[in-house]
Structures are given as structure tokens and as C-alpha cells.
C-alpha positions as CSV (number, residue, x, y, z in Angstrom):
1,M,17.3,-5.7,-32.2
2,P,20.6,-7.2,-31.2
3,G,23.8,-5.2,-31.6
4,P,25.2,-2.0,-30.3
5,P,23.6,-0.3,-27.2
6,R,20.6,1.6,-28.4
7,T,20.4,4.4,-25.8
8,P,23.8,6.0,-26.6
9,I,23.2,5.7,-30.3
10,A,19.7,7.3,-29.9
11,Q,21.3,10.1,-27.9
12,W,24.0,10.7,-30.5
13,A,21.3,10.9,-33.2
14,G,19.3,13.4,-31.1
15,H,16.2,11.3,-30.4
16,G,14.9,8.4,-28.3
17,V,15.2,4.7,-28.5
18,A,11.7,4.3,-29.9
19,V,12.6,6.5,-32.9
20,L,15.8,4.6,-33.4
21,K,14.0,1.3,-33.5
22,K,11.3,2.7,-35.8
23,I,13.3,4.6,-38.3
24,C,17.0,3.7,-37.9
25,A,16.8,0.0,-37.3
26,K,17.2,-0.8,-41.0
27,C,20.7,0.8,-40.8
28,L,21.7,-1.7,-38.1
29,V,20.4,-4.8,-39.8
30,G,23.4,-7.1,-40.4
31,E,25.7,-5.3,-38.1
32,E,25.9,-8.2,-35.7
33,E,27.1,-10.6,-38.4
34,R,29.6,-8.1,-39.7
35,A,31.0,-7.6,-36.2
36,K,31.3,-11.4,-35.7
37,K,33.3,-11.6,-38.9
38,Q,35.6,-8.8,-37.8
39,I,36.3,-10.5,-34.5
40,E,36.9,-13.9,-36.2
41,E,39.4,-12.2,-38.6
42,A,41.2,-10.4,-35.8
43,L,41.5,-13.7,-33.8
44,R,43.1,-15.4,-36.8
45,R,45.9,-12.8,-37.1
46,P,49.3,-13.7,-35.6
């Protein structure tokens, strides 16, 4: 599961990384691509 660091996210959510991967992973799907697009857009700005 690429993307944001899982340990702090799991802690913020009040559970462990295993629960994050099992239950919350569907919420993170596509986030890497979205982040890449945001970076590309920011780099194009003057």
C-alpha cells in the first residue's frame, strides 16, 4: 500500500496498522496518483 505513512494515520484513527490496511485501505486507493497530479500542477505554476 504506497502512499502516506501508515503508523501515524493508524494512530490518528485510534487503531493499529493492521486494521488500517484491512478496513481503511480502500479510502487510500488512488491517493498516490492524486498526489502526483497535485505536485505536477504545482511545479507548472510560475
